[in-house]
C-alpha positions in Angstrom: 0.2 -0.1 -0.1 1.3 3.7 -1.1 1.9 5.6 2.1 0.0 8.6 1.5 2.1 12.2 1.0 2.8 14.0 4.4 2.3 17.8 4.1 4.3 20.0 5.9 4.9 23.8 6.1 8.4 25.0 5.5 9.9 28.4 6.1 11.4 29.8 3.2 13.9 31.8 4.8 15.5 29.3 6.8 13.9 25.8 5.9 12.5 25.3 9.3 9.4 22.7 9.1 6.3 22.8 11.1 3.2 20.5 11.1 0.6 23.3 11.1 0.8 26.6 9.9 2.1 30.3 12.0 2.0 33.5 11.0 5.4 33.5 12.2 8.6 31.1 12.1 9.3 29.7 15.3 12.5 29.3 13.8 14.2 32.6 12.5 11.0 34.2 14.1 10.2 35.8 10.3 6.7 36.6 9.3 4.6 35.0 6.8 7.4 32.5 5.6 5.7 29.3 6.2 4.5 28.0 2.9 2.8 23.9 2.7 5.1 21.6 0.8 4.0 18.0 0.1 6.7 15.3 1.3 6.0 13.2 -1.7 9.8 11.0 -1.9 13.2 11.6 -2.9 14.0 13.4 -5.7 15.4 11.8 -9.3 18.8 11.2 -9.2 19.4 11.5 -5.4 20.6 7.9 -5.2 17.8 7.6 -2.1 15.1 5.1 -2.0 12.7 4.7 1.1 12.9 2.0 3.5 16.2 0.6 2.1 18.1 -1.1 4.3 22.0 -0.1 4.6 25.1 -1.8 3.7 28.4 -2.2 6.1 30.9 0.4 4.7 34.9 0.5 4.9 36.3 2.3 6.9 39.9 4.2 6.7 42.3 6.2 8.8 43.9 9.6 9.5 47.3 8.1 8.0 48.1 8.5 4.5 49.2 11.6 2.0 47.1 14.4 1.2 47.7 14.9 -2.5 47.1 18.0 -3.9 43.0 18.1 -5.6 43.7 18.3 -9.4 42.3 21.2 -10.8 42.0 22.8 -14.2 42.4 26.5 -15.3 39.5 28.4 -16.3 41.6 30.8 -18.8 40.5 33.8 -16.5 43.1 34.4 -13.7 41.1 36.8 -11.6 38.6 33.8 -11.4 41.4 31.2 -10.7 43.2 33.1 -7.7 39.3 33.2 -6.0 39.0 29.5 -6.5 42.5 28.8 -4.8 44.6 28.0 -8.5 41.4 26.5 -10.4 38.4 24.8 -10.6 38.6 21.1 -9.2 36.6 18.1 -11.0 34.2 16.9 -9.2 33.2 20.1 -6.9 30.0 22.4 -6.4 30.1 25.7 -6.4 27.3 28.3 -6.1 27.5 31.9 -7.1 25.3 34.8 -6.3 24.7 38.7 -6.9 22.1 41.5 -7.3 19.5 41.2 -10.7 21.9 42.7 -13.6 25.2 42.9 -11.8 26.7 40.5 -14.5 26.5 36.8 -13.2 25.3 35.1 -16.7 27.7 37.0 -18.1 30.5 35.8 -16.3 29.4 32.2 -16.4 29.4 32.6 -20.7 32.5 33.9 -20.6 33.7 31.0 -18.4 31.9 27.9 -20.2 33.2 30.1 -23.5 36.9 29.8 -22.2 36.3 25.9 -21.4 35.0 25.1 -24.4 38.1 26.8 -26.3 40.5 24.8 -24.1 39.1 21.3 -25.4 37.1 20.6 -22.3 32.8 20.2 -22.4 30.8 22.8 -21.2 27.1 22.7 -20.7 25.0 25.6 -19.6 21.6 25.1 -18.4 19.7 28.2 -19.1 16.6 28.5 -16.5 15.9 32.0 -17.0 16.7 33.1 -20.6 15.5 31.1 -23.5 18.4 30.2 -25.7 18.0 32.2 -28.2 18.6 35.4 -25.6 21.8 33.5 -24.9 22.7 33.2 -28.1 22.3 36.7 -28.5 24.4 37.6 -25.3 27.0 35.3 -26.9 27.0 37.1 -30.1 27.4 40.2 -28.6 30.3 39.4 -26.4 32.2 38.0 -29.5 31.8 34.1 -27.8 29.0 32.6 -30.6 31.9 30.4 -32.2 32.8 28.9 -28.9 31.7 25.2 -28.4 29.2 25.2 -25.8 26.4 23.1 -25.4 24.0 25.1 -24.4 19.9 24.2 -23.5 17.2 26.2 -22.1 15.3 23.7 -19.4 14.3 23.7 -15.9 13.1 20.4 -15.4 15.4 18.3 -13.6 14.8 14.7 -14.6 15.1 16.2 -18.2 18.5 17.8 -17.1 19.8 14.5 -15.4 18.8 13.0 -18.5 20.8 14.6 -20.6 23.3 14.7 -18.4 23.6 10.7 -18.6 22.9 10.2 -22.2 25.9 12.4 -23.5 29.4 12.3 -23.1 30.6 13.3 -19.6 30.9 17.2 -19.2 34.0 18.7 -17.7 31.7 21.9 -17.0 27.8 21.8 -15.7 26.3 25.6 -15.4 22.9 25.8 -13.9 21.3 29.4 -13.9 19.6 29.0 -11.8 18.8 26.8 -9.2 16.1 28.8 -7.9 14.1 27.8 -11.7 14.9 24.2 -11.3 11.6 21.8 -10.4 11.6 18.1 -10.0 7.4 16.2 -10.6 8.5 14.1 -7.6 7.9 17.1 -5.0 4.6 18.8 -5.0 5.9 22.6 -4.3 6.6 25.2 -6.8 10.4 26.5 -8.0 12.0 28.3 -5.9 10.7 26.7 -3.0 12.8 25.4 -0.2 12.2 21.6 -1.0 12.7 22.0 -4.5 16.1 24.0 -4.2 17.2 21.6 -1.6 16.2 18.2 -3.9 17.5 19.6 -7.1 20.9 20.8 -5.4 21.3 17.6 -3.7 20.5 15.7 -7.3 23.0 17.7 -9.1 25.9 17.6 -6.7 25.3 14.1 -6.5 25.7 13.8 -10.1 28.8 16.0 -9.9 30.5 14.0 -7.4 29.9 10.5 -9.3 31.3 11.5 -12.7 33.8 14.1 -11.8 32.0 17.2 -13.4 32.6 20.6 -12.3 29.1 22.0 -11.0 28.3 26.0 -11.2 25.3 27.4 -9.7 23.6 30.4 -9.9 22.1 31.5 -6.8 19.4 34.5 -6.3 20.0 37.0 -3.5 17.4 38.6 -0.7 17.4 42.2 -0.4 20.0 41.7 2.2 22.3 40.3 0.0 22.1 36.8 1.2 21.9 34.0 -1.1 18.1 33.1 -1.2 16.9 29.7 -0.1 17.9 27.5 2.7 21.3 27.7 4.3 21.9 24.1 3.9 22.6 24.6 -0.2 25.3 27.0 1.0 26.7 23.8 3.4 26.2 21.4 0.6 28.3 23.1 -2.0 32.2 23.0 -2.0 32.9 26.8 -2.7 30.0 29.7 -2.2 31.1 33.0 -4.2 29.7 36.4 -4.3 29.9 38.3 -6.8 29.1 42.4 -6.1 29.4 45.5 -7.3 27.9 49.0 -7.4 25.8 49.9 -10.0 27.0 53.3 -10.5 30.8 51.7 -11.4 32.0 49.9 -13.7 33.8 47.8 -11.4 33.2 44.0 -10.0 34.4 42.0 -7.6 34.0 38.0 -7.2 34.7 37.3 -3.4 34.9 33.7 -2.0 33.4 33.5 0.9 33.6 29.9 1.5 36.1 27.3 -0.2 37.0 23.9 0.6 40.0 23.9 -1.8 42.2 27.4 -1.2 41.9 30.0 0.9 38.6 32.8 1.8 37.8 36.1 1.2 39.8 35.8 -1.9 38.7 38.6 -4.2 38.8 38.8 -8.7 38.3 42.2 -9.9 36.6 42.9 -13.3 35.4 45.6 -15.0 32.0 45.9 -16.8 32.8 47.2 -20.5 30.5 46.8 -23.4 32.6 43.5 -24.7 31.5 42.0 -21.8 34.0 41.4 -18.2 37.4 42.5 -18.3 39.8 41.0 -15.6 41.7 43.6 -13.7 45.2 42.5 -13.2 46.2 45.5 -11.2 42.9 47.3 -9.2 45.1 49.5 -6.8 45.6 51.7 -9.9 42.4 51.4 -11.0 40.8 52.4 -7.6 42.8 55.5 -7.4 42.7 56.2 -11.1 40.8 59.5 -10.3 42.3 60.4 -7.0 42.6 64.0 -6.6 45.9 65.5 -5.0 46.0 67.8 -2.2 42.0 67.7 -1.1 41.4 67.8 2.1 39.1 64.6 3.6 40.9 62.3 1.5 43.1 59.7 2.4 44.4 56.4 0.9 44.1 52.8 2.8 46.8 49.9 2.4 44.3 47.1 2.9 44.3 43.1 2.2 41.6 41.5 0.7 42.6 37.2 0.7 46.1 37.3 0.4 46.2 40.5 -2.3 47.0 43.9 -1.0 44.6 46.6 -2.5 45.2 50.2 -2.3 42.0 52.6 -2.0 40.9 55.7 -1.1 38.4 56.5 1.6 37.3 60.1 1.3 35.5 61.9 3.9 33.6 65.4 4.2 33.0 66.9 7.5 30.3 69.9 7.6 28.2 72.3 9.9 24.9 70.7 10.7 21.9 72.6 11.3 19.9 69.6 12.2 18.8 68.8 15.9 20.4 65.6 14.8 23.2 65.5 12.6 23.7 62.8 9.2 25.9 59.8 9.4 25.7 59.1 5.6 28.6 56.0 5.5 29.1 54.1 1.2 31.5 50.9 1.2 31.4 51.1 5.1 30.1 50.0 8.3 28.5 52.6 9.8 28.6 51.2 13.4 32.5 51.8 13.0 32.2 54.8 12.1 30.5 55.9 15.0 33.0 54.4 17.4 35.7 56.4 15.2 33.9 59.7 15.9 32.9 58.4 19.8 36.8 57.6 20.5 37.8 61.1 18.7 35.8 62.9 21.3 36.5 61.1 24.1 40.6 60.3 23.5 41.4 63.5 21.3 39.1 66.2 22.2 37.5 66.4 18.7 34.2 66.4 18.7 32.3 66.1 15.4 28.7 66.4 17.4 27.6 69.2 15.5 28.9 68.3 12.1 27.5 66.3 9.4 29.6 63.6 8.7 29.9 61.6 5.1 32.1 58.4 4.6 33.2 56.9 0.9 34.7 54.7 0.0 36.0 55.2 -3.6 35.2 53.1 -6.9 32.5 51.3 -5.4 34.8 48.2 -3.0 33.2 47.4 0.5 35.9 47.3 3.1 35.6 44.9 6.1 38.9 45.2 7.3 39.6 46.8 11.2 42.8 48.5 9.7 41.0 50.7 7.8 40.3 52.7 11.1 43.4 54.9 11.1 42.8 56.2 7.5 39.3 56.6 8.2 40.3 58.7 11.1 42.9 60.4 9.0 40.5 61.7 6.2 37.8 63.2 9.2 40.4 64.7 10.6 42.0 66.3 7.4 38.3 67.4 6.6 37.6 68.4 9.7 40.6 70.9 9.5 41.1 71.9 6.0 44.6 70.4 5.8 45.1 68.0 2.9 47.3 65.0 3.4 50.3 64.4 1.7 49.5 62.8 -1.7 51.9 60.5 -1.3 51.2 58.9 2.1 49.2 55.4 3.1 47.2 54.4 6.2 46.6 51.5 7.9 45.9 50.4 11.9 43.2 49.4 14.2 42.1 52.1 16.5 40.8 50.4 20.3 38.3 52.0 22.1 41.0 53.7 24.4 42.5 55.2 21.4 45.3 52.9 20.7 46.8 52.1 17.3 47.3 48.3 17.1 49.0 46.8 14.6 47.7 45.2 11.5 48.6 41.7 9.9 50.5 41.5 6.6 52.0 44.9 7.2 55.4 44.1 4.8 52.6 43.4 1.6 50.5 46.6 2.3 54.0 48.9 2.7 55.4 46.8 -0.8 52.2 47.4 -2.9 52.4 51.2 -1.4 55.8 51.4 -3.0 55.3 50.0 -6.1 52.3 52.4 -7.1 55.1 55.3 -5.9 53.7 56.2 -2.3 56.7 57.7 -0.6 55.0 58.2 2.9 53.0 55.9 5.3 51.3 55.6 8.4 51.6 52.8 10.7 51.0 51.3 14.2 53.8 51.6 16.7 54.1 48.1 17.2 54.6 45.5 14.7 57.3 44.2 12.2 57.4 46.2 8.4 59.6 43.8 6.6 62.7 45.0 4.3 60.3 47.2 1.8 60.1 49.8 4.9 63.6 51.0 4.5 62.4 52.3 1.5 59.2 54.5 2.6 59.3 57.4 5.3 57.6 55.8 8.0 55.6 57.3 10.9 54.7 55.1 13.6 51.7 56.1 16.1 50.6 54.3 19.2 47.9 56.6 20.0 45.4 58.6 18.2 46.3 61.7 19.6 49.7 61.4 17.6 47.9 61.7 14.7 44.9 64.7 16.0 47.5 66.7 17.9 49.5 67.9 14.7 46.5 68.8 12.2 44.8 70.7 15.4 48.1 72.4 16.0 48.1 73.2 12.3 44.4 74.8 12.0 
């Protein structure tokens, strides 16, 4: 006798299930996210059957060599950097980003590069018709690339197509939220459909040694939509970021089982598609104006790559009861902390001033070492005194006003020297490396050492 399908209410935000509907999810406390779904059985290609008896598996030990995972290069140096040196066969990658940021363009260029290198690339489009993808390929000059293309959203059809032909080296699915399985009584994009489709495709990739690249939608908060378990299942999670007002795009690895995390690749969106940027520091500093109050150059680190970027600040008297604090590209809470430290430890009060802070080029910075550069830009704008144009700054500021050392000091100074900078304001503690001898260093231990000279010149 066939068991009737069981109906559950699944949260579309966190994936938690409940036997009955409620207005608020009991797990993540989100409102109106519970949707009814039917658990009709395992999806096709998952290898799971109900009531099957398990079999014993062979157990091993921790001894033995750990050979480096084989990889194939993508032909795109920036993408190879982010993935740790290339794509590992049999791995699963998930890429997310805002609509229109260039995800489909990047994957089409990747598929064409792989196909032209003699490997087999298959591109499944669930959001665009095949004619639309061909139109984009023609615009990018990729129409002659031998990429296998299909517009399909049925999971069973995709798996049957992959099994019927030669084993592909790369499988691209754009996007995972559009796939559906007729084994599940749920709409495409729901938690059960996304989870089962991902599980089936990953199982195929692991068994056949094909690299799988999935595109994921993002929510209004910038998080990849769907259950969080999808990010746990894949080997690499990539985030494609950028500002629509700037041509620069940042590909960032937030999870990578075969390489370092927080590595970034920099691209520039041009008419012919995405162009790789080998030296992003020159790109972010290309339009910098010299001798302007409120501008400071920060020597930062993104993964293992040093990047120099301009931080711009504007401090202006405010007529409002509550002055404005506007931040672009940095943490607003971090800015509030820097302003409080300047007032409490250095006697510089900006309570009656509007403060605007911007990271040039559309880059987003999360590194605490940017504190000293931000403080320098704020003090420069407040005093009206421009900082030396050939100076870089970095260092973390504590609540006591002390300037703490930052990691990778030598790499930061080496990058500054390569781009023609001659001065650096750095924390007093920490090793600077051999390249520091070619720079004029100002080592400070407290934020007052930076604030007092500017106030004396005011």
